[in-house]
C-alpha positions as CSV (number, residue, x, y, z in Angstrom):
1,X,94.5,-51.0,2.0
2,X,94.7,-50.4,-1.8
3,X,93.1,-47.3,-3.2
4,X,92.2,-48.9,-6.5
5,X,90.3,-52.0,-7.7
6,X,92.4,-54.1,-10.0
7,X,90.8,-55.2,-13.3
8,X,92.3,-58.4,-14.8
9,X,91.4,-59.0,-18.4
10,X,91.3,-62.4,-20.1
11,X,94.8,-61.7,-21.6
12,X,96.1,-60.9,-18.0
13,X,94.6,-64.2,-16.7
14,X,96.1,-66.2,-19.5
15,X,99.5,-64.7,-18.8
16,X,99.3,-65.7,-15.2
17,X,97.4,-68.9,-14.8
18,X,98.3,-72.4,-16.0
19,X,96.7,-75.8,-15.4
20,X,99.2,-77.1,-12.7
21,X,98.4,-74.0,-10.6
22,X,94.6,-74.4,-11.1
23,X,94.8,-78.1,-10.0
24,X,96.8,-77.1,-6.9
25,X,94.3,-74.5,-6.0
26,X,91.3,-76.9,-6.5
27,X,93.1,-79.3,-4.1
28,X,93.6,-76.6,-1.6
29,X,89.8,-75.8,-1.7
30,X,89.1,-79.4,-1.0
31,X,91.1,-79.1,2.2
32,X,89.1,-75.9,3.0
33,X,85.9,-78.0,2.5
34,X,87.2,-80.6,5.0
35,X,88.1,-77.9,7.5
36,X,84.7,-76.2,7.2
37,X,86.2,-72.8,6.6
38,X,84.1,-72.0,3.5
39,X,81.0,-69.7,4.1
40,X,78.2,-70.4,1.7
41,X,75.2,-68.2,0.9
42,X,71.6,-69.4,1.1
43,X,70.5,-70.2,-1.5
44,X,73.7,-71.3,-3.2
45,X,72.8,-69.7,-6.5
46,X,70.6,-66.9,-7.9
47,X,69.4,-67.5,-11.4
48,X,67.3,-65.5,-13.8
49,X,66.4,-66.4,-17.4
50,X,65.1,-63.8,-19.8
51,X,62.6,-65.5,-22.1
52,X,62.3,-62.6,-24.7
53,X,66.1,-62.4,-25.3
54,X,67.0,-66.0,-24.4
55,X,69.5,-64.9,-21.8
56,X,70.6,-66.7,-18.7
57,X,72.1,-65.0,-15.6
58,X,73.7,-66.8,-12.7
59,X,75.2,-65.4,-9.5
60,X,77.2,-67.4,-6.9
61,X,79.2,-66.3,-3.9
62,X,81.2,-67.5,-1.0
63,X,83.8,-66.5,1.6
64,X,87.1,-68.3,2.1
65,X,87.9,-67.6,5.8
66,X,91.4,-69.0,5.7
67,X,92.7,-66.4,3.1
68,X,90.5,-64.4,4.0
69,X,88.5,-63.2,0.9
70,X,85.0,-63.0,-0.3
71,X,83.9,-63.4,-3.9
72,X,80.9,-63.1,-6.2
73,X,80.8,-64.9,-9.5
74,X,78.5,-63.3,-12.1
75,X,77.7,-64.9,-15.4
76,X,75.4,-63.8,-18.2
77,X,75.1,-65.7,-21.4
78,X,72.9,-66.1,-24.5
79,X,71.0,-69.4,-24.7
80,X,71.5,-71.3,-27.9
81,X,68.5,-73.1,-29.6
82,X,69.8,-76.5,-28.2
83,X,69.6,-75.1,-24.6
84,X,73.3,-74.7,-24.1
85,X,74.9,-71.5,-22.8
86,X,77.2,-69.5,-25.0
87,X,80.9,-69.9,-24.4
88,X,81.6,-66.9,-26.6
89,X,84.6,-64.8,-25.5
90,X,82.4,-61.7,-25.2
91,X,79.9,-63.3,-22.8
92,X,79.8,-61.9,-19.3
93,X,82.0,-63.9,-16.9
94,X,83.5,-62.1,-13.9
95,X,84.6,-62.8,-10.3
96,X,84.4,-59.8,-8.0
97,X,86.7,-60.0,-4.9
98,X,86.5,-58.0,-1.7
99,X,88.1,-58.0,1.7
100,X,85.5,-59.5,4.1
101,X,86.9,-57.7,7.1
102,X,86.3,-54.2,5.6
103,X,84.0,-54.7,2.6
104,X,86.6,-53.0,0.4
105,X,86.6,-54.3,-3.2
106,X,89.9,-55.7,-4.4
107,X,89.6,-57.0,-8.0
108,X,87.4,-57.7,-11.0
109,X,88.6,-60.8,-12.7
110,X,87.6,-61.9,-16.2
111,X,87.1,-65.6,-15.8
112,X,86.8,-67.0,-19.3
113,X,90.2,-68.7,-19.1
114,X,90.2,-69.4,-15.4
115,X,86.7,-71.0,-15.7
116,X,87.9,-73.2,-18.5
117,X,90.8,-74.4,-16.4
118,X,88.9,-74.6,-13.1
119,X,86.1,-76.8,-14.6
120,X,88.5,-79.5,-15.9
121,X,91.0,-79.0,-13.0
122,X,88.2,-80.2,-10.7
123,X,87.8,-83.3,-12.9
124,X,91.6,-83.8,-13.1
125,X,91.8,-83.7,-9.3
126,X,89.1,-86.3,-9.1
127,X,91.0,-88.5,-11.6
128,X,94.2,-88.1,-9.7
129,X,92.7,-89.7,-6.6
130,X,90.1,-92.1,-8.2
131,X,91.5,-93.2,-11.6
132,X,94.0,-96.0,-12.0
133,X,97.5,-94.7,-11.6
134,X,98.5,-96.6,-14.8
135,X,95.7,-95.1,-16.9
136,X,97.1,-94.9,-20.4
137,X,94.0,-94.4,-22.7
138,X,92.0,-91.2,-22.4
139,X,88.7,-90.7,-24.1
140,X,87.4,-87.2,-24.8
141,X,83.7,-86.5,-25.6
142,X,83.9,-82.9,-26.8
143,X,86.9,-81.0,-28.2
144,X,86.1,-77.5,-27.1
145,X,87.8,-75.7,-24.1
146,X,87.0,-78.6,-21.8
147,X,88.6,-81.2,-24.1
148,X,91.7,-79.0,-24.4
149,X,92.1,-78.2,-20.8
150,X,91.4,-81.8,-19.7
151,X,94.4,-82.9,-21.7
152,X,96.5,-80.1,-20.2
153,X,95.7,-81.4,-16.7
154,X,95.8,-85.2,-17.4
155,X,99.1,-85.2,-19.3
156,X,101.1,-84.6,-16.1
157,X,99.2,-87.0,-14.0
158,X,99.1,-90.2,-16.0
159,X,101.3,-92.1,-18.5
160,X,99.0,-91.4,-21.4
161,X,99.7,-93.6,-24.5
162,X,96.6,-92.7,-26.6
163,X,93.8,-90.1,-26.7
164,X,90.6,-90.7,-28.6
165,X,88.4,-87.7,-29.3
166,X,85.1,-87.1,-30.9
167,X,82.8,-84.2,-31.7
168,X,79.7,-83.5,-33.7
169,X,81.7,-82.3,-36.7
170,X,84.6,-84.2,-38.3
171,X,86.5,-81.1,-39.0
172,X,86.6,-79.9,-35.4
173,X,87.9,-83.2,-34.0
174,X,90.5,-83.5,-36.8
175,X,91.7,-80.0,-36.2
176,X,91.8,-80.7,-32.4
177,X,93.9,-83.8,-33.0
178,X,96.4,-82.0,-35.1
179,X,96.7,-79.0,-32.8
180,X,96.9,-80.9,-29.5
181,X,99.4,-83.5,-31.0
182,X,101.7,-80.6,-31.9
183,X,101.2,-78.9,-28.6
184,X,101.5,-81.8,-26.2
185,X,103.3,-84.5,-28.2
186,X,100.5,-87.1,-27.5
187,X,99.0,-89.5,-29.9
188,X,95.5,-88.3,-30.5
189,X,93.0,-90.2,-32.7
190,X,89.8,-88.5,-33.9
191,X,86.9,-90.9,-34.1
192,X,83.4,-90.7,-35.3
193,X,81.4,-92.1,-32.4
194,X,81.1,-91.9,-28.6
195,X,81.3,-95.7,-28.4
196,X,84.8,-95.6,-30.1
197,X,85.9,-93.1,-27.4
198,X,84.5,-94.9,-24.4
199,X,85.2,-98.6,-25.1
200,X,88.7,-99.5,-23.8
201,X,89.3,-96.1,-22.3
202,X,90.8,-95.9,-18.8
203,X,89.7,-92.3,-18.3
204,X,86.6,-90.7,-20.0
205,X,86.1,-86.9,-19.8
206,X,82.7,-85.9,-21.0
207,X,82.3,-82.1,-21.6
208,X,79.6,-81.4,-24.1
209,X,76.2,-79.7,-24.6
210,X,74.6,-83.1,-25.4
211,X,70.9,-83.5,-24.5
212,X,71.0,-87.3,-24.7
213,X,73.3,-89.9,-23.3
214,X,76.8,-90.5,-24.8
215,X,78.2,-93.0,-22.2
216,X,76.6,-96.4,-21.8
217,X,77.3,-98.9,-19.1
218,X,78.2,-101.9,-21.4
219,X,80.9,-99.8,-23.0
220,X,82.8,-99.2,-19.7
221,X,85.7,-101.5,-19.1
222,X,86.6,-102.7,-15.6
223,X,88.6,-100.0,-13.8
224,X,87.3,-97.1,-15.9
225,X,87.0,-93.6,-14.5
226,X,84.3,-91.4,-15.9
227,X,84.1,-87.6,-15.3
228,X,80.8,-85.9,-16.3
229,X,81.4,-82.2,-16.9
230,X,78.2,-81.7,-18.7
231,X,74.6,-82.4,-17.8
232,X,73.1,-85.4,-19.7
233,X,76.0,-87.3,-21.1
234,X,75.7,-90.3,-18.9
235,X,73.2,-93.1,-19.3
236,X,71.0,-93.3,-16.2
237,X,72.0,-97.0,-15.6
238,X,75.6,-96.0,-15.2
239,X,75.0,-94.1,-11.9
240,X,74.1,-97.4,-10.1
241,X,76.2,-99.8,-12.2
242,X,79.5,-98.2,-11.2
243,X,81.2,-99.2,-7.9
244,X,81.6,-95.6,-6.8
245,X,79.6,-92.4,-7.7
246,X,80.9,-89.1,-6.4
247,X,80.1,-85.4,-6.8
248,X,82.0,-82.2,-5.9
249,X,79.2,-81.0,-3.7
250,X,75.9,-82.8,-3.2
251,X,73.9,-79.8,-2.0
252,X,74.6,-78.0,-5.2
253,X,74.4,-81.0,-7.5
254,X,71.1,-82.1,-5.9
255,X,69.4,-79.1,-7.4
256,X,70.7,-79.6,-11.0
257,X,67.9,-80.5,-13.4
258,X,69.5,-83.6,-14.7
259,X,70.0,-85.0,-11.2
260,X,66.5,-84.1,-10.0
261,X,65.1,-85.8,-13.1
262,X,67.1,-89.0,-12.4
263,X,65.9,-89.0,-8.8
264,X,62.3,-88.4,-9.8
265,X,62.4,-91.3,-12.3
266,X,63.9,-93.6,-9.7
267,X,67.3,-94.0,-11.4
268,X,69.2,-92.4,-8.5
269,X,68.9,-91.8,-4.8
270,X,71.2,-90.0,-2.3
271,X,72.0,-93.4,-0.9
272,X,73.8,-94.2,-4.2
273,X,76.3,-91.5,-3.5
274,X,79.7,-92.8,-2.3
275,X,80.9,-89.3,-1.3
276,X,82.2,-85.9,-2.3
277,X,85.5,-85.5,-4.0
278,X,87.0,-83.5,-1.1
279,X,86.4,-86.5,1.2
280,X,88.7,-88.6,-0.9
281,X,91.3,-85.9,-1.5
282,X,91.6,-85.3,2.3
283,X,91.6,-89.0,3.2
284,X,88.2,-88.9,5.0
285,X,87.1,-91.7,2.6
286,X,89.1,-94.2,0.6
287,X,89.6,-93.5,-3.1
288,X,90.1,-96.3,-5.5
289,X,90.3,-99.5,-3.5
290,X,90.5,-102.1,-6.3
291,X,91.9,-101.9,-9.9
292,X,88.7,-103.1,-11.4
293,X,86.4,-100.6,-9.8
294,X,84.5,-98.3,-12.1
295,X,84.1,-94.8,-10.8
296,X,81.8,-92.0,-11.9
297,X,82.3,-88.4,-10.8
298,X,79.7,-85.7,-11.6
299,X,81.3,-82.2,-11.5
300,X,79.0,-79.3,-11.0
301,X,81.7,-76.6,-10.4
302,X,82.2,-74.7,-7.2
303,X,82.4,-71.0,-6.7
304,X,84.8,-71.6,-3.9
305,X,87.3,-72.8,-6.5
306,X,86.5,-69.7,-8.7
307,X,87.2,-67.4,-5.8
308,X,90.4,-69.1,-4.7
309,X,91.7,-69.0,-8.2
310,X,90.7,-65.3,-8.7
311,X,92.4,-64.4,-5.4
312,X,95.6,-66.1,-6.4
313,X,95.4,-64.2,-9.7
314,X,94.9,-61.0,-7.9
315,X,97.9,-61.5,-5.6
316,X,100.1,-62.7,-8.6
317,X,99.0,-59.6,-10.6
318,X,99.9,-57.2,-7.8
319,X,103.3,-58.8,-7.4
320,X,104.1,-58.7,-11.2
321,X,102.5,-55.3,-12.0
322,X,99.8,-56.9,-14.2
323,X,96.3,-55.5,-14.7
324,X,94.4,-52.2,-14.9
325,X,93.9,-50.2,-11.7
326,X,90.5,-48.6,-11.4
327,X,89.3,-46.0,-9.0
328,X,87.8,-47.6,-5.8
329,X,84.2,-46.7,-5.1
330,X,84.1,-43.5,-3.0
331,X,87.7,-42.6,-3.7
332,X,89.1,-39.6,-5.5
333,X,90.3,-40.8,-9.0
334,X,93.1,-38.2,-8.8
335,X,94.6,-39.7,-5.7
């Protein structure tokens, strides 16, 4: 049993983790969901919002019995005037790991980079099983971390011919296009409107802080795959217009404000749900059955994926001598 707790900084995580590994780990967690070997707390999430300082704190946890490891994800961010949480690199984002058999802490993992990869890795896994295999046109709504990491995942899964990207400011989408073209060698076209992104796209990845719809049903071509990584980017009519609507975990998504509002307004019911992504990944339910099917996936983000990725990072760091050892609680720092 280690006498220290390993601290992994954002720089450590960036050194160790890439998108292919994140996608593989998300798929492995899907198999754990199918096997029923994930232990969830009740309730699933603890939240606290500080009105005076516009702060938001969220704590999630789970145990992965197959590894075995337990983890707690703690996030604290400042809330912007538009209601979005700060993605600043100095916001609080940690995963704390421990050995469930002994309670001994193992690691404290900064998750700014792993969160960015995990979020879109979950969307890329859904696309792998539910988008058309010949998808060649990708539309990106938002060019922040989610836009960048979406392309990192999709480029190895599909024969991408063109990427269309938009953002609120022309300079950000133009800079994104230049940088990602140089990095990935893809043709990336910055456009001014969401409609230009969505019309004719085979895959649409929406990852923004938008408070109103950006994706409308008439814009979606037959066979389109839409991944909603944000909260309110999808027109309510889309949820019932598509042939398949999936989530990563209904129990968690059900309590999200955007979903509860859709249900209260009569735009969505649980019966409209085709299934959860893990059911398709593990073959419990068919994925895409016809080329013309339109598929919508709403990704909430699962702490089980955060913990699995953090544990992989911990093991990789130990093997490679990466990270800062800290005294374990109750131990003698001199030992």
